[in-house]
N, CA, C and O atoms as a Tinker XYZ file with bonds, in Angstrom:
   500  protein
     1  N     -9.706000   13.012000  -11.581000    73     2
     2  CA    -9.032000   12.118000  -10.667000    64     1     3
     3  C     -8.196000   11.121000  -11.465000    63     2     4     5
     4  O     -8.674000   10.557000  -12.449000    81     3
     5  N     -6.964000   10.905000  -11.049000    73     3     6
     6  CA    -6.097000    9.977000  -11.767000    64     5     7
     7  C     -6.478000    8.533000  -11.454000    63     6     8     9
     8  O     -7.099000    8.233000  -10.434000    81     7
     9  N     -6.089000    7.662000  -12.360000    73     7    10
    10  CA    -6.393000    6.241000  -12.188000    64     9    11
    11  C     -5.589000    5.678000  -11.018000    63    10    12    13
    12  O     -4.404000    5.972000  -10.861000    81    11
    13  N     -6.253000    4.868000  -10.209000    73    11    14
    14  CA    -5.588000    4.237000   -9.075000    64    13    15
    15  C     -4.797000    3.028000   -9.546000    63    14    16    17
    16  O     -5.222000    2.301000  -10.444000    81    15
    17  N     -3.639000    2.823000   -8.927000    73    15    18
    18  CA    -2.827000    1.652000   -9.234000    64    17    19
    19  C     -3.045000    0.613000   -8.142000    63    18    20    21
    20  O     -2.776000    0.863000   -6.967000    81    19
    21  N     -3.535000   -0.553000   -8.546000    73    19    22
    22  CA    -3.774000   -1.649000   -7.613000    64    21    23
    23  C     -3.065000   -2.881000   -8.161000    63    22    24    25
    24  O     -3.361000   -3.359000   -9.256000    81    23
    25  N     -2.121000   -3.380000   -7.368000    73    23    26
    26  CA    -1.341000   -4.558000   -7.749000    64    25    27
    27  C     -1.436000   -5.565000   -6.612000    63    26    28    29
    28  O     -1.349000   -5.199000   -5.439000    81    27
    29  N     -1.613000   -6.827000   -6.961000    73    27    30
    30  CA    -1.553000   -7.882000   -5.948000    64    29    31
    31  C     -0.362000   -8.776000   -6.263000    63    30    32    33
    32  O     -0.226000   -9.292000   -7.372000    81    31
    33  N      0.495000   -8.946000   -5.265000    73    31    34
    34  CA     1.570000   -9.931000   -5.359000    64    33    35
    35  C      0.938000  -11.248000   -4.957000    63    34    36    37
    36  O      0.416000  -11.387000   -3.850000    81    35
    37  N      0.987000  -12.205000   -5.853000    73    35    38
    38  CA     0.046000  -13.311000   -5.873000    64    37    39
    39  C      0.750000  -14.660000   -5.974000    63    38    40    41
    40  O      1.894000  -14.750000   -6.419000    81    39
    41  N      0.056000  -15.688000   -5.560000    73    39    42
    42  CA     0.398000  -17.082000   -5.849000    64    41    43
    43  C     -0.935000  -17.772000   -6.119000    63    42    44    45
    44  O     -1.770000  -17.888000   -5.222000    81    43
    45  N     -1.131000  -18.219000   -7.330000    73    43    46
    46  CA    -2.442000  -18.746000   -7.718000    64    45    47
    47  C     -2.879000  -19.946000   -6.887000    63    46    48    49
    48  O     -4.073000  -20.242000   -6.830000    81    47
    49  N     -1.948000  -20.646000   -6.242000    73    47    50
    50  CA    -2.310000  -21.785000   -5.388000    64    49    51
    51  C     -2.808000  -21.364000   -4.012000    63    50    52    53
    52  O     -3.392000  -22.173000   -3.291000    81    51
    53  N     -2.589000  -20.125000   -3.646000    73    51    54
    54  CA    -2.894000  -19.674000   -2.290000    64    53    55
    55  C     -4.361000  -19.283000   -2.119000    63    54    56    57
    56  O     -4.853000  -18.408000   -2.831000    81    55
    57  N     -5.065000  -19.925000   -1.181000    73    55    58
    58  CA    -6.447000  -19.516000   -0.910000    64    57    59
    59  C     -6.512000  -18.104000   -0.340000    63    58    60    61
    60  O     -7.529000  -17.425000   -0.483000    81    59
    61  N     -5.441000  -17.657000    0.302000    73    59    62
    62  CA    -5.417000  -16.311000    0.868000    64    61    63
    63  C     -5.325000  -15.259000   -0.238000    63    62    64    65
    64  O     -5.961000  -14.208000   -0.153000    81    63
    65  N     -4.538000  -15.543000   -1.269000    73    63    66
    66  CA    -4.477000  -14.648000   -2.431000    64    65    67
    67  C     -5.803000  -14.642000   -3.177000    63    66    68    69
    68  O     -6.275000  -13.595000   -3.621000    81    67
    69  N     -6.396000  -15.822000   -3.309000    73    67    70
    70  CA    -7.679000  -15.901000   -4.008000    64    69    71
    71  C     -8.755000  -15.109000   -3.282000    63    70    72    73
    72  O     -9.619000  -14.511000   -3.923000    81    71
    73  N     -8.716000  -15.097000   -1.960000    73    71    74
    74  CA    -9.672000  -14.305000   -1.176000    64    73    75
    75  C     -9.569000  -12.822000   -1.553000    63    74    76    77
    76  O    -10.586000  -12.151000   -1.730000    81    75
    77  N     -8.347000  -12.320000   -1.674000    73    75    78
    78  CA    -8.141000  -10.911000   -2.021000    64    77    79
    79  C     -8.654000  -10.634000   -3.430000    63    78    80    81
    80  O     -9.304000   -9.615000   -3.663000    81    79
    81  N     -8.365000  -11.534000   -4.371000    73    79    82
    82  CA    -8.826000  -11.333000   -5.748000    64    81    83
    83  C    -10.349000  -11.369000   -5.832000    63    82    84    85
    84  O    -10.946000  -10.606000   -6.591000    81    83
    85  N    -10.980000  -12.247000   -5.061000    73    83    86
    86  CA   -12.450000  -12.294000   -5.031000    64    85    87
    87  C    -13.004000  -10.968000   -4.522000    63    86    88    89
    88  O    -13.955000  -10.436000   -5.093000    81    87
    89  N    -12.418000  -10.430000   -3.454000    73    87    90
    90  CA   -12.885000   -9.150000   -2.901000    64    89    91
    91  C    -12.719000   -8.026000   -3.919000    63    90    92    93
    92  O    -13.626000   -7.210000   -4.090000    81    91
    93  N    -11.581000   -7.974000   -4.590000    73    91    94
    94  CA   -11.368000   -6.939000   -5.608000    64    93    95
    95  C    -12.376000   -7.080000   -6.744000    63    94    96    97
    96  O    -12.925000   -6.083000   -7.214000    81    95
    97  N    -12.621000   -8.307000   -7.187000    73    95    98
    98  CA   -13.592000   -8.532000   -8.261000    64    97    99
    99  C    -15.003000   -8.164000   -7.822000    63    98   100   101
   100  O    -15.752000   -7.564000   -8.593000    81    99
   101  N    -15.375000   -8.514000   -6.595000    73    99   102
   102  CA   -16.706000   -8.162000   -6.078000    64   101   103
   103  C    -16.908000   -6.651000   -6.052000    63   102   104   105
   104  O    -18.007000   -6.163000   -6.317000    81   103
   105  N    -15.855000   -5.918000   -5.735000    73   103   106
   106  CA   -15.923000   -4.457000   -5.667000    64   105   107
   107  C    -15.749000   -3.805000   -7.036000    63   106   108   109
   108  O    -15.899000   -2.591000   -7.171000    81   107
   109  N    -15.435000   -4.607000   -8.047000    73   107   110
   110  CA   -15.250000   -4.055000   -9.388000    64   109   111
   111  C    -13.966000   -3.256000   -9.542000    63   110   112   113
   112  O    -13.895000   -2.345000  -10.367000    81   111
   113  N    -12.954000   -3.591000   -8.756000    73   111   114
   114  CA   -11.682000   -2.871000   -8.785000    64   113   115
   115  C    -10.753000   -3.534000   -9.801000    63   114   116   117
   116  O    -10.512000   -4.739000   -9.744000    81   115
   117  N    -10.241000   -2.736000  -10.724000    73   115   118
   118  CA    -9.258000   -3.243000  -11.683000    64   117   119
   119  C     -7.916000   -3.375000  -10.982000    63   118   120   121
   120  O     -7.523000   -2.509000  -10.199000    81   119
   121  N     -7.221000   -4.459000  -11.268000    73   119   122
   122  CA    -5.933000   -4.681000  -10.621000    64   121   123
   123  C     -5.020000   -5.480000  -11.531000    63   122   124   125
   124  O     -5.463000   -6.152000  -12.462000    81   123
   125  N     -3.740000   -5.386000  -11.235000    73   123   126
   126  CA    -2.735000   -6.187000  -11.920000    64   125   127
   127  C     -2.250000   -7.251000  -10.942000    63   126   128   129
   128  O     -1.963000   -6.954000   -9.783000    81   127
   129  N     -2.162000   -8.469000  -11.406000    73   127   130
   130  CA    -1.681000   -9.569000  -10.575000    64   129   131
   131  C     -0.261000   -9.926000  -10.997000    63   130   132   133
   132  O      0.012000  -10.134000  -12.179000    81   131
   133  N      0.645000   -9.997000  -10.013000    73   131   134
   134  CA     2.025000  -10.399000  -10.278000    64   133   135
   135  C      2.297000  -11.695000   -9.526000    63   134   136   137
   136  O      2.381000  -11.716000   -8.298000    81   135
   137  N      2.433000  -12.769000  -10.287000    73   135   138
   138  CA     2.659000  -14.099000   -9.710000    64   137   139
   139  C      4.055000  -14.167000   -9.097000    63   138   140   141
   140  O      5.043000  -13.790000   -9.727000    81   139
   141  N      4.119000  -14.647000   -7.877000    73   139   142
   142  CA     5.390000  -14.793000   -7.162000    64   141   143
   143  C      5.872000  -16.240000   -7.233000    63   142   144   145
   144  O      5.073000  -17.176000   -7.230000    81   143
   145  N      7.166000  -16.401000   -7.296000    73   143   146
   146  CA     7.796000  -17.719000   -7.315000    64   145   147
   147  C      8.156000  -18.103000   -5.880000    63   146   148   149
   148  O      9.310000  -17.979000   -5.470000    81   147
   149  N      7.173000  -18.565000   -5.128000    73   147   150
   150  CA     7.373000  -18.872000   -3.715000    64   149   151
   151  C      8.213000  -20.120000   -3.492000    63   150   152   153
   152  O      8.828000  -20.275000   -2.437000    81   151
   153  N      8.244000  -21.008000   -4.472000    73   151   154
   154  CA     8.915000  -22.288000   -4.302000    64   153   155
   155  C     10.314000  -22.319000   -4.914000    63   154   156   157
   156  O     10.988000  -23.348000   -4.858000    81   155
   157  N     10.754000  -21.218000   -5.489000    73   155   158
   158  CA    12.111000  -21.129000   -6.018000    64   157   159
   159  C     12.342000  -21.799000   -7.351000    63   158   160   161
   160  O     13.486000  -22.093000   -7.698000    81   159
   161  N     11.283000  -22.052000   -8.111000    73   159   162
   162  CA    11.436000  -22.707000   -9.410000    64   161   163
   163  C     12.030000  -21.770000  -10.464000    63   162   164   165
   164  O     12.696000  -22.224000  -11.395000    81   163
   165  N     11.790000  -20.466000  -10.319000    73   163   166
   166  CA    12.241000  -19.496000  -11.328000    64   165   167
   167  C     13.054000  -18.371000  -10.692000    63   166   168   169
   168  O     12.971000  -17.223000  -11.129000    81   167
   169  N     13.813000  -18.683000   -9.695000    73   167   170
   170  CA    14.667000  -17.660000   -9.101000    64   169   171
   171  C     14.228000  -17.172000   -7.735000    63   170   172   173
   172  O     14.970000  -16.440000   -7.081000    81   171
   173  N     13.053000  -17.553000   -7.289000    73   171   174
   174  CA    12.604000  -17.193000   -5.947000    64   173   175
   175  C     11.764000  -15.933000   -5.881000    63   174   176   177
   176  O     11.326000  -15.396000   -6.899000    81   175
   177  N     11.555000  -15.482000   -4.675000    73   175   178
   178  CA    10.685000  -14.333000   -4.409000    64   177   179
   179  C     11.280000  -13.061000   -4.997000    63   178   180   181
   180  O     12.496000  -12.872000   -5.005000    81   179
   181  N     10.402000  -12.194000   -5.486000    73   179   182
   182  CA    10.852000  -10.955000   -6.118000    64   181   183
   183  C     11.334000   -9.948000   -5.079000    63   182   184   185
   184  O     10.978000  -10.017000   -3.903000    81   183
   185  N     12.151000   -9.018000   -5.547000    73   183   186
   186  CA    12.596000   -7.916000   -4.681000    64   185   187
   187  C     11.400000   -7.098000   -4.208000    63   186   188   189
   188  O     11.387000   -6.602000   -3.082000    81   187
   189  N     10.388000   -6.957000   -5.080000    73   187   190
   190  CA     9.198000   -6.199000   -4.700000    64   189   191
   191  C      8.486000   -6.854000   -3.525000    63   190   192   193
   192  O      8.047000   -6.160000   -2.608000    81   191
   193  N      8.364000   -8.179000   -3.534000    73   191   194
   194  CA     7.739000   -8.880000   -2.410000    64   193   195
   195  C      8.568000   -8.710000   -1.141000    63   194   196   197
   196  O      8.020000   -8.398000   -0.084000    81   195
   197  N      9.866000   -8.907000   -1.232000    73   195   198
   198  CA    10.731000   -8.800000   -0.055000    64   197   199
   199  C     10.718000   -7.385000    0.522000    63   198   200   201
   200  O     10.808000   -7.205000    1.736000    81   199
   201  N     10.606000   -6.388000   -0.347000    73   199   202
   202  CA    10.535000   -4.991000    0.100000    64   201   203
   203  C      9.158000   -4.668000    0.677000    63   202   204   205
   204  O      9.050000   -3.925000    1.653000    81   203
   205  N      8.106000   -5.226000    0.072000    73   203   206
   206  CA     6.733000   -4.899000    0.469000    64   205   207
   207  C      6.279000   -5.637000    1.717000    63   206   208   209
   208  O      5.408000   -5.151000    2.439000    81   207
   209  N      6.854000   -6.805000    1.981000    73   207   210
   210  CA     6.511000   -7.580000    3.171000    64   209   211
   211  C      7.807000   -8.095000    3.816000    63   210   212   213
   212  O      8.088000   -9.293000    3.792000    81   211
   213  N      8.592000   -7.170000    4.394000    73   211   214
   214  CA     9.904000   -7.558000    4.920000    64   213   215
   215  C      9.839000   -8.440000    6.167000    63   214   216   217
   216  O     10.816000   -9.118000    6.486000    81   215
   217  N      8.721000   -8.446000    6.871000    73   215   218
   218  CA     8.605000   -9.248000    8.092000    64   217   219
   219  C      8.367000  -10.719000    7.752000    63   218   220   221
   220  O      9.144000  -11.587000    8.148000    81   219
   221  N      7.275000  -10.996000    7.006000    73   219   222
   222  CA     6.899000  -12.383000    6.718000    64   221   223
   223  C      7.371000  -12.878000    5.357000    63   222   224   225
   224  O      7.527000  -14.081000    5.151000    81   223
   225  N      7.599000  -11.946000    4.422000    73   223   226
   226  CA     8.064000  -12.297000    3.070000    64   225   227
   227  C      7.117000  -13.277000    2.378000    63   226   228   229
   228  O      7.555000  -14.228000    1.731000    81   227
   229  N      5.806000  -13.029000    2.524000    73   227   230
   230  CA     4.827000  -13.937000    1.928000    64   229   231
   231  C      3.713000  -13.150000    1.246000    63   230   232   233
   232  O      3.566000  -11.943000    1.444000    81   231
   233  N      2.945000  -13.856000    0.451000    73   231   234
   234  CA     1.798000  -13.286000   -0.246000    64   233   235
   235  C      0.530000  -13.625000    0.533000    63   234   236   237
   236  O      0.533000  -14.552000    1.342000    81   235
   237  N     -0.547000  -12.889000    0.299000    73   235   238
   238  CA    -0.692000  -11.790000   -0.638000    64   237   239
   239  C     -0.161000  -10.473000   -0.075000    63   238   240   241
   240  O     -0.106000  -10.248000    1.134000    81   239
   241  N      0.224000   -9.625000   -1.015000    73   239   242
   242  CA     0.516000   -8.228000   -0.714000    64   241   243
   243  C     -0.310000   -7.413000   -1.692000    63   242   244   245
   244  O     -0.281000   -7.664000   -2.896000    81   243
   245  N     -1.043000   -6.443000   -1.180000    73   243   246
   246  CA    -1.777000   -5.509000   -2.026000    64   245   247
   247  C     -0.994000   -4.213000   -2.043000    63   246   248   249
   248  O     -0.678000   -3.654000   -0.993000    81   247
   249  N     -0.680000   -3.735000   -3.244000    73   247   250
   250  CA    -0.041000   -2.435000   -3.402000    64   249   251
   251  C     -1.091000   -1.486000   -3.956000    63   250   252   253
   252  O     -1.535000   -1.641000   -5.094000    81   251
   253  N     -1.484000   -0.512000   -3.163000    73   251   254
   254  CA    -2.467000    0.481000   -3.587000    64   253   255
   255  C     -1.741000    1.812000   -3.703000    63   254   256   257
   256  O     -1.343000    2.414000   -2.706000    81   255
   257  N     -1.578000    2.256000   -4.948000    73   255   258
   258  CA    -0.814000    3.474000   -5.226000    64   257   259
   259  C      0.561000    3.424000   -4.561000    63   258   260   261
   260  O      1.035000    4.414000   -4.004000    81   259
   261  N      1.191000    2.245000   -4.633000    73   259   262
   262  CA     2.544000    2.074000   -4.128000    64   261   263
   263  C      2.663000    1.756000   -2.653000    63   262   264   265
   264  O      3.760000    1.474000   -2.170000    81   263
   265  N      1.552000    1.796000   -1.924000    73   263   266
   266  CA     1.584000    1.520000   -0.486000    64   265   267
   267  C      1.211000    0.060000   -0.238000    63   266   268   269
   268  O      0.135000   -0.375000   -0.649000    81   267
   269  N      2.091000   -0.711000    0.432000    73   267   270
   270  CA     1.827000   -2.138000    0.627000    64   269   271
   271  C      0.944000   -2.433000    1.837000    63   270   272   273
   272  O      1.037000   -1.781000    2.877000    81   271
   273  N      0.089000   -3.435000    1.666000    73   271   274
   274  CA    -0.713000   -3.995000    2.757000    64   273   275
   275  C     -0.521000   -5.501000    2.743000    63   274   276   277
   276  O     -0.454000   -6.117000    1.680000    81   275
   277  N     -0.433000   -6.093000    3.935000    73   275   278
   278  CA    -0.182000   -7.524000    4.075000    64   277   279
   279  C     -1.303000   -8.188000    4.863000    63   278   280   281
   280  O     -2.067000   -7.532000    5.571000    81   279
   281  N     -1.379000   -9.515000    4.720000    73   279   282
   282  CA    -2.347000  -10.372000    5.415000    64   281   283
   283  C     -3.737000  -10.237000    4.784000    63   282   284   285
   284  O     -4.317000   -9.152000    4.752000    81   283
   285  N     -4.247000  -11.343000    4.293000    73   283   286
   286  CA    -5.471000  -11.329000    3.485000    64   285   287
   287  C     -6.680000  -10.738000    4.200000    63   286   288   289
   288  O     -7.431000   -9.977000    3.591000    81   287
   289  N     -6.890000  -11.064000    5.466000    73   287   290
   290  CA    -8.074000  -10.531000    6.153000    64   289   291
   291  C     -7.973000   -9.018000    6.327000    63   290   292   293
   292  O     -8.980000   -8.316000    6.234000    81   291
   293  N     -6.777000   -8.515000    6.577000    73   291   294
   294  CA    -6.572000   -7.065000    6.691000    64   293   295
   295  C     -6.769000   -6.405000    5.333000    63   294   296   297
   296  O     -7.381000   -5.342000    5.236000    81   295
   297  N     -6.249000   -7.035000    4.290000    73   295   298
   298  CA    -6.402000   -6.495000    2.935000    64   297   299
   299  C     -7.872000   -6.434000    2.540000    63   298   300   301
   300  O     -8.318000   -5.433000    1.980000    81   299
   301  N     -8.632000   -7.493000    2.824000    73   299   302
   302  CA   -10.055000   -7.519000    2.459000    64   301   303
   303  C    -10.818000   -6.422000    3.202000    63   302   304   305
   304  O    -11.674000   -5.764000    2.611000    81   303
   305  N    -10.525000   -6.217000    4.475000    73   303   306
   306  CA   -11.165000   -5.123000    5.224000    64   305   307
   307  C    -10.824000   -3.777000    4.594000    63   306   308   309
   308  O    -11.689000   -2.910000    4.464000    81   307
   309  N     -9.577000   -3.605000    4.208000    73   307   310
   310  CA    -9.140000   -2.370000    3.552000    64   309   311
   311  C     -9.893000   -2.160000    2.239000    63   310   312   313
   312  O    -10.350000   -1.053000    1.954000    81   311
   313  N    -10.022000   -3.210000    1.448000    73   311   314
   314  CA   -10.754000   -3.121000    0.177000    64   313   315
   315  C    -12.190000   -2.687000    0.432000    63   314   316   317
   316  O    -12.713000   -1.815000   -0.261000    81   315
   317  N    -12.824000   -3.295000    1.426000    73   315   318
   318  CA   -14.219000   -2.972000    1.744000    64   317   319
   319  C    -14.367000   -1.511000    2.164000    63   318   320   321
   320  O    -15.344000   -0.858000    1.799000    81   319
   321  N    -13.404000   -0.998000    2.926000    73   319   322
   322  CA   -13.469000    0.390000    3.400000    64   321   323
   323  C    -13.045000    1.391000    2.332000    63   322   324   325
   324  O    -13.549000    2.514000    2.307000    81   323
   325  N    -12.133000    1.007000    1.457000    73   323   326
   326  CA   -11.599000    1.927000    0.453000    64   325   327
   327  C    -12.547000    2.106000   -0.726000    63   326   328   329
   328  O    -12.604000    3.186000   -1.314000    81   327
   329  N    -13.283000    1.073000   -1.072000    73   327   330
   330  CA   -14.236000    1.130000   -2.177000    64   329   331
   331  C    -15.638000    0.825000   -1.643000    63   330   332   333
   332  O    -16.202000   -0.227000   -1.944000    81   331
   333  N    -16.207000    1.754000   -0.844000    73   331   334
   334  CA   -17.491000    1.492000   -0.185000    64   333   335
   335  C    -18.710000    1.658000   -1.086000    63   334   336   337
   336  O    -19.814000    1.278000   -0.698000    81   335
   337  N    -18.532000    2.219000   -2.282000    73   335   338
   338  CA   -19.698000    2.529000   -3.111000    64   337   339
   339  C    -20.443000    1.292000   -3.594000    63   338   340   341
   340  O    -21.649000    1.356000   -3.835000    81   339
   341  N    -19.753000    0.178000   -3.738000    73   339   342
   342  CA   -20.450000   -1.047000   -4.134000    64   341   343
   343  C    -20.854000   -1.836000   -2.898000    63   342   344   345
   344  O    -20.593000   -1.411000   -1.772000    81   343
   345  N    -21.483000   -2.969000   -3.101000    73   343   346
   346  CA   -22.007000   -3.763000   -1.982000    64   345   347
   347  C    -20.931000   -4.076000   -0.949000    63   346   348   349
   348  O    -19.789000   -4.367000   -1.305000    81   347
   349  N    -21.294000   -4.016000    0.323000    73   347   350
   350  CA   -20.332000   -4.380000    1.366000    64   349   351
   351  C    -20.015000   -5.875000    1.315000    63   350   352   353
   352  O    -20.850000   -6.687000    0.916000    81   351
   353  N    -18.808000   -6.216000    1.723000    73   351   354
   354  CA   -18.383000   -7.615000    1.710000    64   353   355
   355  C    -18.866000   -8.379000    2.933000    63   354   356   357
   356  O    -18.955000   -9.606000    2.905000    81   355
   357  N    -19.177000   -7.661000    4.004000    73   355   358
   358  CA   -19.684000   -8.276000    5.235000    64   357   359
   359  C    -21.094000   -7.765000    5.517000    63   358   360   361
   360  O    -21.472000   -6.701000    5.025000    81   359
   361  N    -21.875000   -8.504000    6.300000    73   359   362
   362  CA   -23.222000   -8.041000    6.659000    64   361   363
   363  C    -23.171000   -6.701000    7.401000    63   362   364   365
   364  O    -22.157000   -6.360000    8.009000    81   363
   365  N    -24.254000   -5.958000    7.346000    73   363   366
   366  CA   -24.289000   -4.638000    7.987000    64   365   367
   367  C    -24.574000   -4.710000    9.484000    63   366   368   369
   368  O    -24.156000   -3.823000   10.228000    81   367
   369  N    -25.274000   -5.742000    9.939000    73   367   370
   370  CA   -25.598000   -5.850000   11.364000    64   369   371
   371  C    -24.401000   -6.392000   12.150000    63   370   372   373
   372  O    -23.761000   -7.348000   11.711000    81   371
   373  N    -24.093000   -5.797000   13.302000    73   371   374
   374  CA   -22.901000   -6.182000   14.069000    64   373   375
   375  C    -22.833000   -7.667000   14.418000    63   374   376   377
   376  O    -21.771000   -8.276000   14.290000    81   375
   377  N    -23.947000   -8.266000   14.859000    73   375   378
   378  CA   -23.913000   -9.678000   15.234000    64   377   379
   379  C    -23.609000  -10.554000   14.019000    63   378   380   381
   380  O    -22.793000  -11.473000   14.098000    81   379
   381  N    -24.267000  -10.264000   12.899000    73   379   382
   382  CA   -24.032000  -11.046000   11.683000    64   381   383
   383  C    -22.600000  -10.858000   11.174000    63   382   384   385
   384  O    -21.983000  -11.802000   10.680000    81   383
   385  N    -22.080000   -9.639000   11.298000    73   383   386
   386  CA   -20.700000   -9.372000   10.909000    64   385   387
   387  C    -19.730000  -10.176000   11.789000    63   386   388   389
   388  O    -18.754000  -10.744000   11.297000    81   387
   389  N    -20.016000  -10.213000   13.096000    73   387   390
   390  CA   -19.178000  -10.988000   14.020000    64   389   391
   391  C    -19.224000  -12.475000   13.679000    63   390   392   393
   392  O    -18.196000  -13.150000   13.722000    81   391
   393  N    -20.394000  -12.985000   13.345000    73   391   394
   394  CA   -20.513000  -14.394000   12.954000    64   393   395
   395  C    -19.710000  -14.675000   11.680000    63   394   396   397
   396  O    -19.027000  -15.694000   11.578000    81   395
   397  N    -19.800000  -13.771000   10.724000    73   395   398
   398  CA   -19.032000  -13.939000    9.484000    64   397   399
   399  C    -17.537000  -13.954000    9.786000    63   398   400   401
   400  O    -16.799000  -14.765000    9.225000    81   399
   401  N    -17.088000  -13.067000   10.664000    73   399   402
   402  CA   -15.665000  -13.029000   11.035000    64   401   403
   403  C    -15.237000  -14.313000   11.749000    63   402   404   405
   404  O    -14.116000  -14.787000   11.564000    81   403
   405  N    -16.139000  -14.874000   12.570000    73   403   406
   406  CA   -15.838000  -16.147000   13.224000    64   405   407
   407  C    -15.552000  -17.222000   12.181000    63   406   408   409
   408  O    -14.557000  -17.939000   12.280000    81   407
   409  N    -16.436000  -17.334000   11.170000    73   407   410
   410  CA   -16.265000  -18.374000   10.158000    64   409   411
   411  C    -15.053000  -18.106000    9.274000    63   410   412   413
   412  O    -14.392000  -19.045000    8.832000    81   411
   413  N    -14.758000  -16.848000    9.013000    73   411   414
   414  CA   -13.545000  -16.506000    8.264000    64   413   415
   415  C    -12.321000  -16.990000    9.033000    63   414   416   417
   416  O    -11.421000  -17.604000    8.459000    81   415
   417  N    -12.293000  -16.712000   10.326000    73   415   418
   418  CA   -11.178000  -17.131000   11.177000    64   417   419
   419  C    -11.076000  -18.658000   11.228000    63   418   420   421
   420  O     -9.979000  -19.212000   11.151000    81   419
   421  N    -12.203000  -19.326000   11.356000    73   419   422
   422  CA   -12.222000  -20.791000   11.394000    64   421   423
   423  C    -11.651000  -21.371000   10.099000    63   422   424   425
   424  O    -10.814000  -22.274000   10.131000    81   423
   425  N    -12.105000  -20.851000    8.975000    73   423   426
   426  CA   -11.627000  -21.338000    7.681000    64   425   427
   427  C    -10.132000  -21.079000    7.539000    63   426   428   429
   428  O     -9.397000  -21.936000    7.048000    81   427
   429  N     -9.674000  -19.891000    7.969000    73   427   430
   430  CA    -8.237000  -19.585000    7.923000    64   429   431
   431  C     -7.422000  -20.599000    8.713000    63   430   432   433
   432  O     -6.420000  -21.120000    8.222000    81   431
   433  N     -7.853000  -20.874000    9.930000    73   431   434
   434  CA    -7.062000  -21.700000   10.845000    64   433   435
   435  C     -7.196000  -23.197000   10.593000    63   434   436   437
   436  O     -6.250000  -23.947000   10.835000    81   435
   437  N     -8.330000  -23.636000   10.120000    73   435   438
   438  CA    -8.563000  -25.075000    9.965000    64   437   439
   439  C     -8.495000  -25.535000    8.511000    63   438   440   441
   440  O     -7.742000  -26.452000    8.185000    81   439
   441  N     -9.267000  -24.912000    7.649000    73   439   442
   442  CA    -9.398000  -25.394000    6.275000    64   441   443
   443  C     -8.235000  -24.925000    5.405000    63   442   444   445
   444  O     -7.511000  -25.749000    4.846000    81   443
   445  N     -8.051000  -23.621000    5.285000    73   443   446
   446  CA    -7.015000  -23.091000    4.393000    64   445   447
   447  C     -5.630000  -23.534000    4.813000    63   446   448   449
   448  O     -4.811000  -23.897000    3.968000    81   447
   449  N     -5.362000  -23.511000    6.083000    73   447   450
   450  CA    -4.046000  -23.910000    6.560000    64   449   451
   451  C     -3.755000  -25.368000    6.202000    63   450   452   453
   452  O     -2.646000  -25.694000    5.779000    81   451
   453  N     -4.744000  -26.242000    6.371000    73   451   454
   454  CA    -4.577000  -27.654000    6.019000    64   453   455
   455  C     -4.319000  -27.811000    4.523000    63   454   456   457
   456  O     -3.386000  -28.507000    4.122000    81   455
   457  N     -5.139000  -27.167000    3.700000    73   455   458
   458  CA    -5.015000  -27.290000    2.244000    64   457   459
   459  C     -3.677000  -26.733000    1.778000    63   458   460   461
   460  O     -2.982000  -27.366000    0.983000    81   459
   461  N     -3.315000  -25.555000    2.268000    73   459   462
   462  CA    -2.074000  -24.932000    1.821000    64   461   463
   463  C     -0.860000  -25.730000    2.297000    63   462   464   465
   464  O      0.124000  -25.842000    1.565000    81   463
   465  N     -0.911000  -26.281000    3.503000    73   463   466
   466  CA     0.181000  -27.122000    4.005000    64   465   467
   467  C      0.355000  -28.351000    3.117000    63   466   468   469
   468  O      1.481000  -28.760000    2.832000    81   467
   469  N     -0.758000  -28.939000    2.681000    73   467   470
   470  CA    -0.708000  -30.074000    1.762000    64   469   471
   471  C     -0.010000  -29.681000    0.460000    63   470   472   473
   472  O      0.874000  -30.392000   -0.017000    81   471
   473  N     -0.417000  -28.533000   -0.114000    73   471   474
   474  CA     0.198000  -28.077000   -1.361000    64   473   475
   475  C      1.688000  -27.805000   -1.176000    63   474   476   477
   476  O      2.491000  -28.148000   -2.043000    81   475
   477  N      2.059000  -27.197000   -0.062000    73   475   478
   478  CA     3.476000  -26.925000    0.193000    64   477   479
   479  C      4.284000  -28.217000    0.231000    63   478   480   481
   480  O      5.363000  -28.298000   -0.355000    81   479
   481  N      3.761000  -29.219000    0.920000    73   479   482
   482  CA     4.468000  -30.502000    0.998000    64   481   483
   483  C      4.548000  -31.161000   -0.375000    63   482   484   485
   484  O      5.576000  -31.734000   -0.737000    81   483
   485  N      3.464000  -31.078000   -1.131000    73   483   486
   486  CA     3.406000  -31.713000   -2.443000    64   485   487
   487  C      4.375000  -31.051000   -3.421000    63   486   488   489
   488  O      5.072000  -31.740000   -4.164000    81   487
   489  N      4.422000  -29.713000   -3.424000    73   487   490
   490  CA     5.227000  -28.995000   -4.408000    64   489   491
   491  C      6.678000  -28.786000   -3.992000    63   490   492   493
   492  O      7.504000  -28.414000   -4.825000    81   491
   493  N      7.004000  -29.015000   -2.732000    73   491   494
   494  CA     8.379000  -28.768000   -2.300000    64   493   495
   495  C      9.152000  -30.045000   -1.993000    63   494   496   497
   496  O     10.314000  -29.980000   -1.591000    81   495
   497  N      8.525000  -31.201000   -2.176000    73   495   498
   498  CA     9.248000  -32.453000   -1.926000    64   497   499
   499  C      9.511000  -33.204000   -3.208000    63   498   500
   500  O     10.109000  -34.280000   -3.182000    81   499
């Protein structure tokens, strides 16, 4: 079997990108991280990002053997399903899994959004 190519289009300040990297590390998946210039300090977003996420033009993007996936929660679910041999990322019981998804959604909407909005204002003004 040939080696799989896993690339994450990344921004180290993004909690959403960090979520994807944590999932990949938990699963023991080797990957290459490509830092994106979201704030335009070094020329702006790469052509690869714009091609891989033409709708939102944002990170994270996971490229698995050249196929792009967008949105951190979708990417993490994909990672969990694609590399099932190691420990699952979510609980096995449906109720516990639903509770975990509730808290993931809460953190996305309340905590991460607040923190990332703060960073955006700080770094772009």
